[in-house]
Structure formats: C-alpha cells, structure tokens
C-alpha positions as MATLAB code, in Angstrom:
seq = 'MKVSSSALALILSIITYTEIEQCSAFTFAPSQLSFVNQNVSPRAQIAMEAKKKKKKKKAPSTAFGQDTVVVETSEEASEEPVVSVEDVEAKAAEEAKAAEEAKIAAEKKAAEEAKAAEEAKIAAEKKAAEEAKAAEEAKIAAEEAKAAEEAKIAAEKKAAEEAKAAEEAKIAAEKKAAEEAKAAEEAKIAAEKKAAEEAKAAEEAKIAAEKKAAEEAKAAEEAKIAAEKKAAEEAKAAEEAEIAAEKKAAEEAKAAEEAKIAAEKKAAEEAKAAEEARIAAEKKAAEEAKAAEEARIAAEKKAAEEAKAAEEARIAAEKKAAEEAKAAEEARIEAEKKAAEEARLQAIKDAEEARLAAIEAKKQAIIDARKQPKSPEEEAKVATKYAAIEDWGERSFAILTDLGVVDISPDPDSPDYDSTDDDEFC';
ca = [
      29.598   22.270    1.500;
      33.048   22.130    0.072;
      33.823   24.668   -2.626;
      36.883   24.216   -4.725;
      39.481   26.946   -5.279;
      38.718   26.925   -9.026;
      35.077   27.356   -8.437;
      35.676   30.333   -6.147;
      37.979   31.829   -8.718;
      34.997   31.693  -11.288;
      32.729   33.218   -8.537;
      34.893   36.334   -8.037;
      35.742   36.670  -11.679;
      32.201   36.934  -12.607;
      31.037   39.369   -9.880;
      34.058   41.527  -10.083;
      33.825   42.699  -13.770;
      31.092   44.683  -15.349;
      30.673   43.314  -18.791;
      29.844   39.644  -19.030;
      31.725   39.262  -22.326;
      35.021   40.408  -20.614;
      34.744   37.307  -18.446;
      36.021   35.102  -21.238;
      39.329   37.071  -21.417;
      39.851   37.331  -17.699;
      42.006   34.815  -15.554;
      42.294   34.635  -11.904;
      44.793   32.913   -9.750;
      43.468   30.256   -7.307;
      46.120   31.051   -4.683;
      44.678   34.589   -4.186;
      41.672   33.058   -2.314;
      41.751   32.301    1.273;
      38.433   30.379    2.197;
      39.307   28.234    5.069;
      36.180   27.447    7.279;
      34.358   24.776    5.243;
      31.388   24.777    7.566;
      30.449   28.379    6.377;
      27.994   28.834    3.523;
      29.369   30.148    0.240;
      27.513   33.525    0.816;
      29.018   33.914    4.328;
      32.499   33.012    3.041;
      32.270   35.593    0.221;
      31.201   38.280    2.846;
      34.025   37.297    5.261;
      36.571   37.454    2.689;
      35.309   40.857    1.527;
      35.936   42.233    5.047;
      39.427   40.865    5.236;
      40.803   42.702    2.119;
      43.603   45.093    2.875;
      44.057   46.112   -0.759;
      40.838   46.949   -2.651;
      40.196   47.642   -6.193;
      36.888   49.322   -7.348;
      35.499   48.084  -10.608;
      33.036   49.847  -12.913;
      29.301   49.302  -12.278;
      28.317   45.732  -13.312;
      25.519   44.601  -15.519;
      23.875   43.120  -12.389;
      23.371   46.250  -10.498;
      24.909   49.646   -9.581;
      26.939   48.569   -6.566;
      30.755   47.855   -6.970;
      32.406   44.548   -5.917;
      35.867   44.608   -4.119;
      38.431   41.877   -4.800;
      41.515   41.253   -2.814;
      44.747   41.281   -4.793;
      48.423   40.937   -4.098;
      51.476   41.667   -5.865;
      52.561   38.104   -6.073;
      49.268   37.032   -7.677;
      50.526   38.224  -11.232;
      53.376   35.844  -10.930;
      51.302   32.510  -10.065;
      49.715   30.489  -12.799;
      46.184   31.437  -13.842;
      43.071   29.562  -14.549;
      40.771   30.601  -17.446;
      36.996   30.843  -17.019;
      36.493   28.517  -19.925;
      38.684   25.732  -18.148;
      36.818   26.206  -14.899;
      33.398   26.048  -16.736;
      34.497   22.932  -18.558;
      35.738   21.239  -15.394;
      32.614   22.059  -13.479;
      30.274   20.768  -16.399;
      32.313   17.530  -16.580;
      32.046   16.958  -12.664;
      28.333   17.685  -12.858;
      27.772   15.259  -15.657;
      29.895   12.577  -13.886;
      27.792   13.084  -10.629;
      24.483   12.977  -12.579;
      25.564    9.748  -14.427;
      26.329    8.219  -11.053;
      23.054    9.344   -9.573;
      21.113    7.806  -12.500;
      23.026    4.448  -12.150;
      22.438    4.339   -8.546;
      18.661    4.911   -8.870;
      18.393    2.352  -11.636;
      20.110   -0.107   -9.323;
      17.892    0.749   -6.414;
      14.797    0.148   -8.745;
      15.891   -3.181   -9.878;
      16.664   -4.329   -6.262;
      13.195   -3.108   -5.147;
      11.627   -4.917   -7.923;
      13.388   -8.042   -7.210;
      12.429   -7.689   -3.438;
       8.728   -7.061   -4.228;
       8.553  -10.230   -6.604;
      10.131  -12.379   -3.886;
       7.723  -11.153   -1.427;
       4.649  -11.881   -3.630;
       5.765  -15.474   -4.423;
       6.428  -16.077   -0.612;
       2.901  -14.816    0.252;
       1.270  -16.824   -2.781;
       3.197  -20.073   -1.564;
       2.237  -19.480    2.059;
      -1.490  -18.750    1.011;
      -1.607  -22.055   -1.089;
      -0.106  -24.154    1.617;
      -2.576  -22.665    4.320;
      -5.531  -23.255    2.105;
      -4.497  -26.833    1.369;
      -4.049  -27.571    4.953;
      -7.382  -26.194    5.819;
      -9.191  -28.164    3.279;
      -7.576  -31.350    4.248;
      -8.455  -30.690    7.895;
     -12.104  -30.007    7.191;
     -12.450  -33.044    4.912;
     -10.849  -35.373    7.542;
     -13.106  -33.973   10.443;
     -16.300  -34.403    8.404;
     -15.288  -37.853    7.188;
     -14.352  -38.983   10.739;
     -17.537  -37.612   12.278;
     -19.863  -39.304    9.566;
     -17.948  -42.527    9.897;
     -18.305  -42.677   13.571;
     -22.031  -41.879   13.465;
     -22.617  -44.634   10.967;
     -20.519  -47.204   12.935;
     -22.384  -46.356   16.128;
     -25.856  -46.788   14.384;
     -24.854  -49.946   12.712;
     -23.413  -51.489   16.013;
     -26.602  -50.554   17.920;
     -28.834  -52.051   15.431;
     -26.770  -55.294   15.332;
     -27.077  -55.599   19.231;
     -30.805  -54.944   19.234;
     -31.423  -57.585   16.330;
     -29.256  -60.079   18.191;
     -31.150  -59.445   21.534;
     -34.575  -59.968   19.754;
     -33.325  -63.151   17.950;
     -32.141  -64.544   21.226;
     -35.475  -63.861   22.859;
     -37.294  -65.551   19.794;
     -35.044  -68.551   20.228;
     -35.718  -68.908   23.930;
     -39.479  -68.560   23.263;
     -39.391  -71.328   20.742;
     -37.421  -73.512   22.946;
     -39.670  -73.071   25.864;
     -42.665  -74.004   23.799;
     -41.008  -77.216   22.327;
     -40.196  -78.416   25.853;
     -43.879  -77.805   27.091;
     -45.145  -79.632   23.949;
     -43.018  -82.729   24.952;
     -44.134  -82.668   28.624;
     -47.942  -83.087   27.916;
     -49.695  -83.539   24.707;
     -52.962  -82.366   26.500;
     -51.134  -78.971   27.178;
     -50.095  -78.952   23.514;
     -52.639  -76.708   22.453;
     -52.096  -74.161   25.441;
     -48.354  -74.631   25.067;
     -48.578  -73.773   21.429;
     -50.821  -70.870   22.126;
     -48.418  -69.617   24.723;
     -45.511  -70.297   22.515;
     -47.170  -68.392   19.703;
     -47.964  -65.466   21.918;
     -44.372  -65.395   23.217;
     -43.019  -65.622   19.664;
     -45.610  -62.869   18.561;
     -44.141  -60.829   21.545;
     -40.589  -61.577   20.581;
     -41.372  -60.855   16.975;
     -43.110  -57.425   17.947;
     -40.082  -56.667   20.306;
     -37.693  -57.549   17.279;
     -39.842  -55.297   14.901;
     -39.913  -52.530   17.514;
     -36.085  -52.820   18.034;
     -35.501  -53.041   14.262;
     -37.871  -49.937   13.931;
     -35.954  -48.012   16.582;
     -32.598  -49.093   15.043;
     -33.979  -47.927   11.669;
     -35.186  -44.610   13.199;
     -31.764  -44.023   14.897;
     -29.971  -45.016   11.624;
     -32.259  -42.559    9.867;
     -31.529  -39.829   12.412;
     -27.816  -40.567   12.111;
     -28.170  -40.618    8.347;
     -30.041  -37.162    8.519;
     -27.339  -35.740   10.811;
     -24.870  -37.025    8.265;
     -26.652  -35.486    5.397;
     -26.950  -32.156    7.191;
     -23.363  -32.049    8.056;
     -22.348  -32.846    4.523;
     -24.940  -30.690    2.892;
     -22.837  -27.491    3.295;
     -19.696  -28.950    1.924;
     -21.235  -30.825   -0.740;
     -23.406  -28.254   -2.472;
     -21.302  -28.568   -5.587;
     -21.595  -32.410   -5.430;
     -25.367  -32.563   -5.209;
     -25.704  -35.128   -7.902;
     -23.477  -37.529   -6.152;
     -25.356  -36.940   -2.891;
     -28.788  -37.700   -4.438;
     -27.176  -40.862   -5.925;
     -26.129  -41.907   -2.555;
     -29.638  -41.327   -0.942;
     -31.182  -43.283   -3.713;
     -28.833  -46.154   -3.053;
     -29.515  -46.158    0.675;
     -33.373  -46.115   -0.144;
     -33.152  -48.949   -2.328;
     -31.127  -50.942    0.109;
     -33.764  -50.028    2.912;
     -36.605  -51.241    0.756;
     -34.723  -54.551   -0.122;
     -34.002  -54.997    3.531;
     -37.466  -54.373    4.398;
     -38.897  -56.888    1.627;
     -36.464  -59.534    3.022;
     -37.663  -58.810    6.528;
     -41.279  -59.189    5.474;
     -40.521  -62.481    3.676;
     -38.686  -63.712    6.949;
     -41.923  -62.759    9.044;
     -44.262  -64.464    6.600;
     -42.012  -67.676    6.762;
     -42.121  -67.559   10.467;
     -45.910  -67.045   10.580;
     -46.423  -69.930    8.276;
     -44.109  -72.098   10.452;
     -46.256  -71.277   13.493;
     -49.572  -72.268   11.654;
     -47.991  -75.554   10.534;
     -46.996  -76.143   14.230;
     -50.526  -75.711   15.268;
     -51.740  -78.305   12.800;
     -49.226  -81.022   13.821;
     -46.046  -81.599   15.895;
     -44.616  -83.627   13.246;
     -45.127  -80.913   10.823;
     -43.651  -78.363   13.286;
     -40.170  -79.746   12.951;
     -40.399  -79.671    9.180;
     -41.826  -76.426    9.341;
     -39.211  -74.949   11.634;
     -36.525  -76.523    9.500;
     -38.081  -74.888    6.455;
     -38.544  -71.580    8.301;
     -34.889  -71.800    9.275;
     -33.908  -72.376    5.652;
     -36.038  -69.568    4.418;
     -34.700  -67.421    7.267;
     -31.192  -68.241    6.215;
     -32.018  -67.455    2.589;
     -33.614  -64.342    3.723;
     -30.606  -63.377    5.848;
     -28.173  -64.144    2.971;
     -30.342  -61.952    0.732;
     -30.347  -59.278    3.173;
     -26.616  -59.417    3.620;
     -26.224  -59.425   -0.102;
     -28.544  -56.452   -0.332;
     -26.605  -54.460    2.349;
     -23.364  -55.348    0.680;
     -24.678  -54.220   -2.710;
     -25.998  -50.966   -0.942;
     -22.518  -50.491    0.745;
     -20.811  -50.828   -2.650;
     -23.333  -48.378   -4.315;
     -22.770  -45.916   -1.311;
     -18.945  -46.111   -1.557;
     -19.215  -45.656   -5.341;
     -21.426  -42.567   -4.792;
     -19.035  -41.341   -2.062;
     -16.031  -41.741   -4.366;
     -17.952  -39.697   -7.240;
     -18.724  -37.039   -4.723;
     -15.263  -36.763   -3.578;
     -13.997  -36.656   -7.008;
     -16.428  -33.889   -7.915;
     -15.370  -31.887   -4.873;
     -11.708  -32.517   -5.741;
     -12.315  -31.277   -9.347;
     -14.353  -28.167   -8.046;
     -11.422  -27.454   -5.508;
      -8.837  -27.814   -8.302;
     -10.909  -25.442  -10.600;
     -11.423  -22.898   -7.723;
      -7.557  -23.253   -6.982;
      -6.704  -22.386  -10.696;
      -9.256  -19.502  -10.829;
      -7.645  -18.030   -7.703;
      -4.194  -18.438   -9.182;
      -5.064  -16.938  -12.268;
      -6.693  -13.893  -10.328;
      -3.601  -13.580   -8.191;
      -1.282  -13.612  -11.331;
      -3.543  -11.051  -13.034;
      -3.522   -8.780   -9.991;
       0.290   -9.221   -9.685;
       0.801   -8.260  -13.360;
      -1.428   -5.310  -13.122;
       0.221   -4.051   -9.952;
       3.741   -4.628  -11.489;
       2.748   -2.715  -14.663;
       1.195    0.081  -12.663;
       4.348    0.327  -10.275;
       6.681    0.121  -13.265;
       4.866    2.995  -15.187;
       4.779    5.046  -11.961;
       8.612    4.659  -11.576;
       8.855    5.414  -15.389;
       6.753    8.484  -15.146;
       8.690    9.653  -12.039;
      12.030    9.143  -13.727;
      11.074   10.883  -16.982;
       9.782   13.878  -14.788;
      12.997   13.873  -12.833;
      15.100   13.896  -15.945;
      12.970   16.554  -17.548;
      13.509   18.776  -14.612;
      17.211   18.080  -14.798;
      17.350   18.900  -18.475;
      15.347   22.214  -17.859;
      17.793   23.196  -15.248;
      20.701   22.404  -17.417;
      18.953   24.458  -20.259;
      18.503   27.204  -17.780;
      22.234   27.285  -16.713;
      23.230   27.227  -20.452;
      21.103   30.096  -21.344;
      22.371   32.054  -18.210;
      26.203   31.278  -19.349;
      25.531   32.004  -22.929;
      27.330   34.993  -24.426;
      26.969   37.396  -25.840;
      23.491   38.411  -24.762;
      21.015   40.934  -26.584;
      20.801   44.326  -25.065;
      17.213   43.363  -24.094;
      18.484   40.371  -22.196;
      21.242   42.385  -20.498;
      18.686   44.808  -19.262;
      16.450   42.119  -18.070;
      19.335   40.458  -16.074;
      20.376   43.700  -14.624;
      17.031   44.654  -13.491;
      16.609   41.322  -11.923;
      19.719   41.455   -9.813;
      19.494   45.051   -8.990;
      16.194   44.364   -7.329;
      18.292   42.346   -4.802;
      19.661   44.941   -2.221;
      21.676   42.363    0.017;
      25.098   41.890   -1.785;
      25.588   38.542   -0.579;
      22.035   37.490   -1.558;
      22.652   38.917   -5.034;
      25.943   37.011   -5.394;
      24.347   33.860   -4.345;
      21.412   34.383   -6.666;
      23.989   34.839   -9.667;
      25.923   31.714   -8.718;
      22.905   29.750   -8.444;
      21.531   30.799  -11.762;
      24.928   29.891  -13.452;
      24.977   26.603  -11.884;
      27.908   27.096   -9.775;
      26.125   26.542   -6.483;
      23.180   24.016   -5.982;
      20.432   24.754   -3.532;
      20.085   21.790   -1.053;
      16.702   20.161   -1.510;
      14.026   20.223    1.434;
      14.143   16.781    3.091;
      10.595   17.140    4.049;
       9.248   17.824    0.402;
       7.274   15.019   -1.058;
       9.511   15.220   -4.161;
      12.738   14.828   -2.112;
      15.135   12.180   -3.642;
      17.178   10.408   -0.780;
      19.005    8.001   -3.094;
      22.422    9.747   -2.413;
      21.930   10.593    1.245;
      24.281    7.970    2.288;
      27.244    9.216    0.030;
      29.908   11.753    0.857;
      29.775   15.227   -0.590;
];
C-alpha cells in the first residue's frame, strides 16, 4: 500500500500530541518524513521510523493512553512549508469521495453489461429451443406420413394384383366352357356344368382373394391407426370421421361386388337355359359388371376424397394444437424470464443498498471519530479503548483505521468480497 507524505504527516501529528483539540492548530512539514520502503505496512514503517530517530522529543501523555510518542525533528524543518491538518483531511476526503464515485460507476457499468449478456443468452437459448422443436415435429410428421402412405400403397397394390389374377382365371374358365359348347351340343350340359363349376371355383378364388386383400388392407389400416393414435389424440374427431368414411366406402364396395356376383349368377343360369341366351346374358352381365365396376371406382374415389378431407382436417387440428402449445410455451418462458429478471434485479438492488448503507455507516463512524471537541465522557471512553492496546504499533494502527486514514484490506475469501476493482492499480 502506498501512503502519501501528507497522510503520514497527519498520522504523526495525531499520535504525537496529547489533546485532540490541539491538532487543529498544529502543522507538520512533509519533508520531515523519511518513509522509503513502499512494500512495508504502515505500522511497520511507523515502528522503523521511530527507531531511526536521532533527536527525540517527549510529549505529554495522550488521551489515547499513558505511553509517550517520539517524533523525529530537525532544525531545517521549521524553515520548510507546513501543511495544516484541516487541509490534509479535506484532501483525503476528496480523494476518498472520488474513489467511491468511480467504484459505484464501475459497479453500475458491470451490472448493465451482465444484464445485457444474460438477456442475449436467454434469447439465444429460446431461439435454439424453438428451432429444435420445429425440426423434431416436422421429422416425426414426415416419418409417420411416409410409413402410413407406404402401407396403404402396398395393400392397394396387392389387392389389385389378386383381383386381376382372379379376373383372368374367370375369363379363362368362361372361354374354355364356350369352346366345349361349340364342339358338341351333346356335351353342352356337361360343358356348361363344368364351366359353371370352374366359374364357381374362380369366383370363390376371387372372393377368397378379395377377402384376403380386404383382411390385409384392414390389418394395414389397423397398423396405420395404431401408429397414428398416439400422435392424433388431440385430433380424435377427425380420425373418427376418417374411419366412418372408410367404413362407408367398404360397404359400398361390398354392395357393388354383391351386385356383380348376382349378375354373374344370373348370366350362368341363362346360359344353362339356352346358348343363344348365353351370349346375351354374358353381354348383359358384362355391362352390369362394367356398371358395377364404375360404381365401385366412383365409390372408391368418393371414399378417397372423404379420407383426404378427413386427413386435412386432422392435420389442421394438429397444427392448431401445436401452435396453441407453442404459444403457451412461449408465454411460460416469457413469464419465467420476467420473474427471474425481476428477482435478479431486486437482488442486485438489495446488495447495492446494503453496500451503500455499510459505506455510509463507515463514513459516519469516521466523521464521529474526527469530530472535535468531544465530551469528557467520550474522551474517557476513547482513552480507555486505546489504552487497552498494549502494542504501540497496533494502537497507532487502530487509531488510523478509526479515523479513516488507513483502510483494512478486505478478505478475498469472504462471501461479501467485492472484486470489482481488483484489476485497477492502487
């Protein structure tokens, strides 16, 4: 710690003379002091200076104790300019005030920078969380839609292939029956019976294939519904509409298929009655089958459109629910951010008020210690306090500390330690 010559002059002038009120009329020349080693504490410097004195002057007992204090003097000292105690105290007070103002400004600036950094950090974290959430939602939706679409396409493809195979088998059986009827009228009945049996077998194979395709489609649909159930809990109404549409489409397809079977059965019966009627029956059956197929295609198209509309409604409901959840999350984060910021600012404000209160209390204590004149009771109390300190150096240091001339370095390990000015020069 570096101690100015004016401060040291004040130190020696205070501890040299007995009556505190005499200090205001006493002056001391700064050139009479010879402190050189700046790495030695003020108490050690005072002790070293006392040992070096060649000319000593004994002063009456002080109000701070019964021991006498020795001060080095020289004949040339009287010729040098002197500094009054009031000037030294005024200068020390100004320097302390300027240092305190600089410290408060630095603390205020540090608090503002910390606040700005905290706000930037929260904004960055919020933006990253939103982007990650949006990416995850898009990924999940794409994966689920892709899986459902692939299952649906596979089921439709398999059903179409099996229906085509059954239709080809039916056509082959009918062709063979016609050729055998043309070959021999006598074998007409047997040929028609065989053709009917083959047609029946083909029809049964077709029905079995369609049943299997329907079961596989149903299994695929159930897998699709199970996969979408977890993600579509909030869109239950839309899902139910989709299921109802699919059920209606299945019923319409079944009715068309039954109409087709009836038409084919009627054509077979007419073929048994007469060959001439068979051609007309086959033509009529073909026409009815065409109409039934067209009805089936129309029903499937309508079911697809209804399913598409239901899917769009479900997606819209999910999107709305996601937006509402996002808005709620943003509101929660904003509320938490606001509460945290208010708590942090309040803590900073409370700490600053406590620190300023401690500084004011310390300043008031120094003012009270320097106040003159004191009452006899206060003089006796001060004298008793310092007389209890036997070591001369410790007593001097205590006096200087109470008068605010020397500050005690704070403990860096203390929870209340303020490291704001640690990087500044003394």
